[in-house]
A tleap script that builds the chain and sets N, CA, C and O, in Angstrom:
source leaprc.protein.ff14SB
mol = sequence {
  NMET LYS HIE ASP THR GLU ILE LEU GLY VAL
  ARG VAL ASN THR LEU SER THR VAL GLN VAL
  LEU GLU THR VAL GLU GLY PHE LEU GLN SER
  SER GLY GLN CYS HIE ILE VAL THR VAL ASN
  PRO GLU PHE ILE MET ALA ALA GLN ASP SER
  GLU ARG PHE ARG GLU ILE LEU ASN LYS ALA
  GLY LEU ILE GLU ILE LEU LYS LYS CILE
}
set mol.1.N position { 96.008 107.455 100.361 }
set mol.1.CA position { 97.544 106.436 100.977 }
set mol.1.C position { 97.342 105.350 100.750 }
set mol.1.O position { 96.470 104.491 100.883 }
set mol.2.N position { 98.979 105.601 100.105 }
set mol.2.CA position { 99.280 103.907 99.497 }
set mol.2.C position { 99.028 102.795 101.411 }
set mol.2.O position { 98.430 103.044 102.458 }
set mol.3.N position { 100.191 101.196 100.726 }
set mol.3.CA position { 99.335 100.745 102.163 }
set mol.3.C position { 98.327 100.280 102.640 }
set mol.3.O position { 98.320 99.785 103.767 }
set mol.4.N position { 96.827 100.378 101.547 }
set mol.4.CA position { 96.363 99.974 102.131 }
set mol.4.C position { 94.804 98.663 101.368 }
set mol.4.O position { 94.408 98.454 100.221 }
set mol.5.N position { 94.330 98.034 102.911 }
set mol.5.CA position { 93.582 96.963 102.656 }
set mol.5.C position { 92.435 97.308 102.603 }
set mol.5.O position { 91.883 98.383 102.369 }
set mol.6.N position { 91.946 95.873 102.943 }
set mol.6.CA position { 89.986 96.250 103.311 }
set mol.6.C position { 89.859 95.145 104.304 }
set mol.6.O position { 90.471 94.092 104.123 }
set mol.7.N position { 89.017 95.351 105.453 }
set mol.7.CA position { 88.316 94.470 105.946 }
set mol.7.C position { 86.812 94.406 105.990 }
set mol.7.O position { 86.360 94.831 107.053 }
set mol.8.N position { 86.071 94.061 105.273 }
set mol.8.CA position { 84.834 93.907 105.674 }
set mol.8.C position { 84.065 95.274 104.590 }
set mol.8.O position { 82.852 95.437 104.719 }
set mol.9.N position { 84.713 96.039 103.736 }
set mol.9.CA position { 84.408 96.695 103.809 }
set mol.9.C position { 84.968 98.102 104.372 }
set mol.9.O position { 84.528 99.032 103.695 }
set mol.10.N position { 85.736 98.477 105.323 }
set mol.10.CA position { 86.701 99.256 105.819 }
set mol.10.C position { 87.648 99.292 105.810 }
set mol.10.O position { 88.187 98.486 106.568 }
set mol.11.N position { 88.650 100.281 104.925 }
set mol.11.CA position { 89.872 100.164 104.388 }
set mol.11.C position { 90.279 100.446 105.704 }
set mol.11.O position { 89.836 101.266 106.508 }
set mol.12.N position { 91.624 99.249 105.832 }
set mol.12.CA position { 92.545 99.411 107.099 }
set mol.12.C position { 94.551 100.396 106.551 }
set mol.12.O position { 94.878 99.895 105.475 }
set mol.13.N position { 95.298 101.114 106.868 }
set mol.13.CA position { 96.151 101.451 106.540 }
set mol.13.C position { 96.920 100.112 106.647 }
set mol.13.O position { 96.667 99.405 107.622 }
set mol.14.N position { 97.648 99.778 105.925 }
set mol.14.CA position { 98.787 98.447 106.595 }
set mol.14.C position { 100.550 99.367 106.785 }
set mol.14.O position { 101.526 99.089 106.088 }
set mol.15.N position { 100.529 100.395 107.839 }
set mol.15.CA position { 101.652 100.507 107.352 }
set mol.15.C position { 102.236 100.077 108.835 }
set mol.15.O position { 101.424 99.611 109.634 }
set mol.16.N position { 103.357 100.193 109.154 }
set mol.16.CA position { 104.411 99.813 110.123 }
set mol.16.C position { 104.651 100.873 111.649 }
set mol.16.O position { 104.779 102.047 111.303 }
set mol.17.N position { 104.693 100.776 112.464 }
set mol.17.CA position { 104.747 101.810 113.585 }
set mol.17.C position { 105.181 103.291 113.521 }
set mol.17.O position { 104.751 104.387 113.878 }
set mol.18.N position { 106.454 102.667 112.765 }
set mol.18.CA position { 107.600 104.112 111.788 }
set mol.18.C position { 107.027 104.867 111.090 }
set mol.18.O position { 107.088 106.093 111.177 }
set mol.19.N position { 106.371 104.216 110.277 }
set mol.19.CA position { 105.450 104.497 109.111 }
set mol.19.C position { 103.835 105.344 109.621 }
set mol.19.O position { 103.471 106.370 109.048 }
set mol.20.N position { 103.377 104.982 110.262 }
set mol.20.CA position { 102.426 106.014 111.123 }
set mol.20.C position { 102.819 106.991 111.653 }
set mol.20.O position { 102.038 107.933 111.521 }
set mol.21.N position { 103.949 107.266 112.366 }
set mol.21.CA position { 104.404 107.802 113.202 }
set mol.21.C position { 105.730 109.015 112.506 }
set mol.21.O position { 106.351 109.971 112.969 }
set mol.22.N position { 105.677 108.328 111.231 }
set mol.22.CA position { 105.217 109.721 109.912 }
set mol.22.C position { 104.495 110.158 109.563 }
set mol.22.O position { 104.594 111.371 109.746 }
set mol.23.N position { 103.158 109.718 108.782 }
set mol.23.CA position { 102.175 110.021 108.805 }
set mol.23.C position { 101.919 111.113 109.615 }
set mol.23.O position { 101.704 112.228 109.142 }
set mol.24.N position { 101.932 110.744 111.458 }
set mol.24.CA position { 101.066 111.209 111.960 }
set mol.24.C position { 101.957 113.002 112.166 }
set mol.24.O position { 101.330 114.022 112.452 }
set mol.25.N position { 103.230 112.957 111.967 }
set mol.25.CA position { 104.588 113.690 113.008 }
set mol.25.C position { 103.941 115.251 110.886 }
set mol.25.O position { 103.594 116.421 111.051 }
set mol.26.N position { 104.036 114.573 109.453 }
set mol.26.CA position { 103.432 114.235 108.708 }
set mol.26.C position { 102.143 115.799 109.203 }
set mol.26.O position { 102.398 116.937 109.596 }
set mol.27.N position { 100.913 115.148 108.948 }
set mol.27.CA position { 99.886 115.623 108.959 }
set mol.27.C position { 99.688 117.001 110.071 }
set mol.27.O position { 99.092 118.039 109.784 }
set mol.28.N position { 100.601 116.579 111.872 }
set mol.28.CA position { 101.325 117.948 112.723 }
set mol.28.C position { 101.630 119.037 111.908 }
set mol.28.O position { 101.250 120.178 112.172 }
set mol.29.N position { 102.268 118.757 110.971 }
set mol.29.CA position { 103.361 119.684 110.259 }
set mol.29.C position { 102.476 120.862 109.487 }
set mol.29.O position { 102.877 122.025 109.432 }
set mol.30.N position { 100.608 120.201 108.610 }
set mol.30.CA position { 100.779 120.174 107.620 }
set mol.30.C position { 99.373 121.392 108.018 }
set mol.30.O position { 98.368 120.852 108.479 }
set mol.31.N position { 99.343 122.258 107.922 }
set mol.31.CA position { 98.243 123.637 108.205 }
set mol.31.C position { 96.495 122.697 108.759 }
set mol.31.O position { 95.638 122.978 109.597 }
set mol.32.N position { 96.631 121.757 107.943 }
set mol.32.CA position { 95.304 121.277 106.980 }
set mol.32.C position { 94.307 120.554 108.318 }
set mol.32.O position { 94.313 120.896 109.500 }
set mol.33.N position { 93.681 119.719 107.816 }
set mol.33.CA position { 93.587 118.738 110.135 }
set mol.33.C position { 93.390 117.514 109.137 }
set mol.33.O position { 93.203 117.617 107.925 }
set mol.34.N position { 93.451 116.596 109.713 }
set mol.34.CA position { 92.778 114.551 109.363 }
set mol.34.C position { 92.403 114.568 110.508 }
set mol.34.O position { 92.444 115.454 111.361 }
set mol.35.N position { 91.912 113.243 110.524 }
set mol.35.CA position { 90.941 112.458 111.357 }
set mol.35.C position { 91.927 111.058 111.312 }
set mol.35.O position { 91.984 110.427 110.257 }
set mol.36.N position { 92.400 110.780 112.044 }
set mol.36.CA position { 92.973 109.922 112.583 }
set mol.36.C position { 91.673 108.471 113.348 }
set mol.36.O position { 90.900 108.777 114.255 }
set mol.37.N position { 91.704 107.151 112.805 }
set mol.37.CA position { 91.321 106.763 114.074 }
set mol.37.C position { 91.759 104.990 113.797 }
set mol.37.O position { 92.173 104.364 112.821 }
set mol.38.N position { 91.531 104.757 114.731 }
set mol.38.CA position { 91.738 102.989 115.427 }
set mol.38.C position { 90.449 101.856 115.083 }
set mol.38.O position { 89.308 101.890 115.545 }
set mol.39.N position { 90.915 101.057 114.315 }
set mol.39.CA position { 89.588 100.274 114.431 }
set mol.39.C position { 90.020 99.111 115.191 }
set mol.39.O position { 91.203 98.959 115.499 }
set mol.40.N position { 89.253 98.418 115.453 }
set mol.40.CA position { 89.309 96.769 116.315 }
set mol.40.C position { 87.922 96.622 116.052 }
set mol.40.O position { 87.071 97.431 115.683 }
set mol.41.N position { 87.865 94.815 116.457 }
set mol.41.CA position { 86.397 94.523 115.296 }
set mol.41.C position { 84.932 95.022 115.461 }
set mol.41.O position { 83.941 95.137 114.741 }
set mol.42.N position { 85.314 95.292 116.908 }
set mol.42.CA position { 83.983 95.587 117.167 }
set mol.42.C position { 83.512 97.382 116.121 }
set mol.42.O position { 82.369 97.758 115.861 }
set mol.43.N position { 84.564 97.965 115.827 }
set mol.43.CA position { 84.702 99.223 114.709 }
set mol.43.C position { 84.025 98.402 113.758 }
set mol.43.O position { 82.883 98.728 113.433 }
set mol.44.N position { 84.644 97.214 113.178 }
set mol.44.CA position { 84.567 96.710 111.967 }
set mol.44.C position { 83.261 96.193 111.665 }
set mol.44.O position { 82.791 96.231 110.527 }
set mol.45.N position { 82.475 95.559 112.974 }
set mol.45.CA position { 81.416 94.574 112.833 }
set mol.45.C position { 80.054 95.933 112.959 }
set mol.45.O position { 78.886 95.619 112.729 }
set mol.46.N position { 80.383 97.203 113.294 }
set mol.46.CA position { 79.368 98.655 113.872 }
set mol.46.C position { 79.152 98.582 112.158 }
set mol.46.O position { 78.042 98.442 111.644 }
set mol.47.N position { 80.315 98.694 111.454 }
set mol.47.CA position { 79.664 99.449 109.863 }
set mol.47.C position { 79.542 98.789 109.108 }
set mol.47.O position { 79.479 99.137 107.929 }
set mol.48.N position { 79.449 97.365 109.589 }
set mol.48.CA position { 78.650 96.279 108.400 }
set mol.48.C position { 77.124 96.895 108.402 }
set mol.48.O position { 76.548 96.914 107.314 }
set mol.49.N position { 76.366 97.451 109.678 }
set mol.49.CA position { 74.935 98.236 110.120 }
set mol.49.C position { 75.022 98.861 110.395 }
set mol.49.O position { 74.235 99.252 111.257 }
set mol.50.N position { 75.979 99.574 110.005 }
set mol.50.CA position { 75.668 101.397 109.492 }
set mol.50.C position { 76.106 101.827 108.360 }
set mol.50.O position { 77.332 101.813 108.469 }
set mol.51.N position { 75.828 102.193 107.355 }
set mol.51.CA position { 76.858 102.461 105.901 }
set mol.51.C position { 77.468 103.979 106.965 }
set mol.51.O position { 78.683 103.898 107.142 }
set mol.52.N position { 77.047 104.809 107.405 }
set mol.52.CA position { 76.894 106.377 107.888 }
set mol.52.C position { 78.248 106.187 108.091 }
set mol.52.O position { 79.127 106.632 107.353 }
set mol.53.N position { 78.517 105.150 109.663 }
set mol.53.CA position { 79.798 104.463 110.217 }
set mol.53.C position { 80.641 103.988 109.359 }
set mol.53.O position { 81.815 103.937 109.728 }
set mol.54.N position { 80.333 103.556 108.126 }
set mol.54.CA position { 81.309 102.732 107.764 }
set mol.54.C position { 81.926 103.949 106.699 }
set mol.54.O position { 83.131 103.887 106.454 }
set mol.55.N position { 81.227 104.901 106.153 }
set mol.55.CA position { 81.700 106.135 105.469 }
set mol.55.C position { 82.787 106.855 106.423 }
set mol.55.O position { 83.951 106.875 106.025 }
set mol.56.N position { 82.523 107.337 107.430 }
set mol.56.CA position { 83.179 108.143 108.149 }
set mol.56.C position { 84.077 107.725 108.314 }
set mol.56.O position { 84.987 108.496 108.009 }
set mol.57.N position { 84.597 106.224 108.906 }
set mol.57.CA position { 85.687 105.768 109.147 }
set mol.57.C position { 87.146 105.499 107.273 }
set mol.57.O position { 88.328 105.583 106.939 }
set mol.58.N position { 85.888 105.202 106.807 }
set mol.58.CA position { 86.939 105.320 104.906 }
set mol.58.C position { 87.309 106.371 104.544 }
set mol.58.O position { 87.951 106.546 103.509 }
set mol.59.N position { 86.818 107.633 105.680 }
set mol.59.CA position { 87.165 108.983 104.971 }
set mol.59.C position { 88.076 109.197 105.851 }
set mol.59.O position { 88.123 110.406 106.078 }
set mol.60.N position { 89.116 108.392 106.696 }
set mol.60.CA position { 89.692 109.656 108.138 }
set mol.60.C position { 90.881 109.083 107.220 }
set mol.60.O position { 90.849 107.989 106.655 }
set mol.61.N position { 92.249 110.287 107.156 }
set mol.61.CA position { 93.370 110.473 106.881 }
set mol.61.C position { 94.316 109.035 107.332 }
set mol.61.O position { 95.422 108.859 106.822 }
set mol.62.N position { 93.936 108.393 107.991 }
set mol.62.CA position { 94.667 107.448 108.356 }
set mol.62.C position { 93.949 106.105 109.176 }
set mol.62.O position { 93.578 106.625 110.228 }
set mol.63.N position { 93.637 104.927 109.225 }
set mol.63.CA position { 92.978 104.193 109.911 }
set mol.63.C position { 93.909 102.939 109.558 }
set mol.63.O position { 94.209 102.395 108.495 }
set mol.64.N position { 94.411 102.589 111.597 }
set mol.64.CA position { 95.109 102.075 112.283 }
set mol.64.C position { 93.933 100.754 112.384 }
set mol.64.O position { 92.704 100.790 112.341 }
set mol.65.N position { 94.636 99.913 112.494 }
set mol.65.CA position { 94.017 98.697 113.939 }
set mol.65.C position { 94.537 98.893 115.069 }
set mol.65.O position { 95.561 99.566 114.953 }
set mol.66.N position { 94.434 98.771 115.528 }
set mol.66.CA position { 94.900 98.882 116.839 }
set mol.66.C position { 95.819 98.048 117.802 }
set mol.66.O position { 95.253 96.989 118.074 }
set mol.67.N position { 97.014 98.162 118.394 }
set mol.67.CA position { 98.389 97.006 117.885 }
set mol.67.C position { 98.507 96.874 119.471 }
set mol.67.O position { 97.584 97.112 120.250 }
set mol.68.N position { 99.479 96.558 119.740 }
set mol.68.CA position { 101.184 96.644 120.725 }
set mol.68.C position { 101.605 96.991 119.833 }
set mol.68.O position { 101.442 96.713 118.645 }
set mol.69.N position { 102.660 98.156 120.766 }
set mol.69.CA position { 103.993 97.919 120.675 }
set mol.69.C position { 104.852 96.976 121.429 }
set mol.69.O position { 106.058 96.914 121.191 }
savepdb mol mol.pdb
quit
């Protein structure tokens, strides 16, 4: 997915709210499965101590920072 950045080794999508909604709509219309995560500072810090958790986060189809709308 385009519009990615990395925070302490965790990939984060830098999409607008509209782009996130369009991406989720695309996932819902597809026949596959998708893992969506919303990360917060605690997740980023936990990923520093757990390589497995960091791998799970980084393999998600959509990784967004939880933000107010």
